[in-house]
C-alpha atoms as one frame of an Amber mdcrd trajectory, in Angstrom:
protein
 150.641-125.563  66.062 150.192-122.368  64.059 152.954-121.178  61.808 154.461
-117.757  62.402 152.588-116.470  59.328 149.256-117.819  60.626 149.875-116.261
  64.034 150.674-112.930  62.375 147.521-113.126  60.235 145.298-113.850  63.239
 146.837-111.226  65.483 146.654-108.475  62.877 143.092-109.258  61.748 142.025
-109.227  65.399 143.882-105.946  65.934 142.197-104.436  62.856 138.748-105.436
  64.160 139.525-104.010  67.613 140.772-100.834  65.918 137.433-100.415  64.134
 135.763-100.202  67.544 137.309 -96.737  67.952 134.867 -95.350  65.385 131.990
 -94.985  67.841 130.215 -92.363  65.697 130.116 -94.636  62.623 126.878 -96.250
  61.465 127.398-100.008  61.474 125.493-102.966  60.108 127.538-105.130  62.497
 129.225-102.912  65.068 132.471-104.785  65.923 132.210-103.971  69.646 128.584
-105.143  69.792 129.501-108.305  67.865 132.299-109.154  70.299 129.992-108.557
  73.281 127.213-110.627  71.740 129.492-113.682  71.401 129.803-113.892  75.208
 127.234-116.237  76.798 127.358-114.439  80.198 126.732-111.134  78.413 123.833
-112.623  76.408 122.250-113.984  79.582 122.711-110.693  81.472 121.133-108.613
  78.701 118.243-111.063  78.281 117.596-111.017  82.033 117.767-107.207  82.220
 115.258-106.977  79.367 112.856-109.182  81.319 113.253-112.454  79.439 113.146
-115.764  81.257 116.648-117.241  81.218 117.524-120.789  82.197 119.402-121.326
  85.435 123.052-121.014  84.419 126.510-121.459  85.893 129.905-120.700  84.330
 132.504-122.968  85.897 135.299-125.459  85.418 134.992-126.759  88.992 133.747
-130.341  88.989 132.937-130.002  92.700 130.825-126.866  92.155 127.523-126.605
  93.957 124.976-126.669  91.150 121.622-126.148  92.893 118.775-126.550  90.476
 121.045-128.232  87.923 121.917-131.415  89.830 120.088-134.532  88.675 118.709
-133.070  85.462 119.846-132.792  81.870 122.048-129.798  81.127 123.040-127.848
  78.067 126.829-127.409  78.168 128.048-124.512  76.028 131.260-122.626  75.510
 131.604-119.286  77.291 132.318-117.625  73.939 132.308-118.793  70.328 134.832
-121.592  69.749 136.456-122.035  66.341 139.667-124.053  66.273 141.963-125.026
  63.420 143.868-128.280  63.209 145.861-128.372  59.997 143.323-127.884  57.213
 140.401-128.927  59.462 138.292-126.570  61.523 136.349-127.429  64.660 133.402
-125.479  66.040 132.040-125.659  69.584 128.424-126.851  69.745 125.993-127.231
  72.637 126.160-130.668  74.262 123.226-132.190  76.171 124.383-134.170  79.199
 124.039-134.311  82.987 126.348-133.015  85.704 127.809-136.461  86.463 129.247
-136.567  82.916 131.085-133.298  83.608 133.010-134.759  86.520 136.160-135.902
  84.769 139.678-134.534  84.503 139.078-132.731  81.191 136.274-130.663  82.701
 138.798-128.657  84.729 140.733-127.556  81.640 138.493-124.606  80.691 135.327
-122.927  81.995 132.025-123.775  80.340 128.474-122.491  80.542 126.151-125.027
  82.204 122.435-124.364  81.745 119.238-126.084  82.744 117.902-127.804  79.634
 114.961-126.121  77.933 112.770-128.818  76.467 110.694-128.531  74.441 112.141
-125.387  72.934 111.800-123.337  69.790 114.906-121.759  68.278 114.349-118.244
  67.008 116.705-116.216  64.817 115.961-112.536  65.302 117.456-109.839  63.095
 117.240-106.195  64.067 118.215-103.430  61.646 117.373 -99.977  62.885 113.756
-100.184  64.020 112.916-103.198  61.830 112.675-106.675  63.355 112.602-109.960
  61.431 112.160-113.293  63.153 112.162-116.868  61.932 112.036-120.254  63.619
 114.575-123.006  63.031 112.857-126.381  63.135 112.327-129.710  61.394 109.201
-131.449  60.094 108.700-132.736  63.655 108.857-129.238  65.175 111.530-127.789
  67.487 115.023-129.286  67.518 116.253-130.997  70.670 119.815-129.873  71.324
 121.887-127.784  68.936 120.110-127.236  65.606 123.461-126.470  63.935 124.372
-130.157  64.188 121.478-131.141  61.921 121.993-131.458  58.158 120.853-128.197
  56.561 118.448-130.108  54.308 116.480-131.210  57.431 115.987-127.659  58.693
 112.936-125.533  58.000 112.911-121.775  58.507 109.506-120.213  59.054 108.586
-116.581  59.499 107.628-115.944  63.108 105.818-112.968  64.600 107.204-111.962
  67.961 104.669-110.737  70.513 104.540-106.927  70.566 105.838-106.746  74.148
 108.899-108.776  73.118 109.557-106.560  70.078 109.395-103.494  72.320 112.109
-104.923  74.595 114.704-104.359  71.873 114.750-100.666  72.800 116.760-101.506
  75.925 119.425-103.525  74.100 122.776-101.837  74.790 124.959-101.096  71.796
């Protein structure tokens, strides 16, 4: 349970960030409105699809009886709908991607909150893309064995290798359509 002071801190920092969104003529390195939008998995998937990227079959639900065509009987990536960062006393908990199958989702806890269920991409290559103005930088996140199965953020940092990666020109050009 958060103290009154902690609740005040959180509410006012959030309010300050939302207030910054009013400055729509400002030049931002990290536009607060764009950052908030980018944290939303449904928004990420919609933008990627509109830009012509292949996106895995996805469903946002908390209904254990949901019809999951294309996802039934195969491994899934279960993700939060938005970034999850929770505090418990002095400890913090972050929400990571979990690899499982639909039958593991059918328990009482699954109905508590909605989650993003996606067809598992395997093998996959994690890319970190940074866009500043017209400049694009891209690197892979991998290990000595190659791509990371599951959530790379769960690996010890010492195991991770970051390599410069050149995006295909047609992919770099797609950034023009990214809404801000």
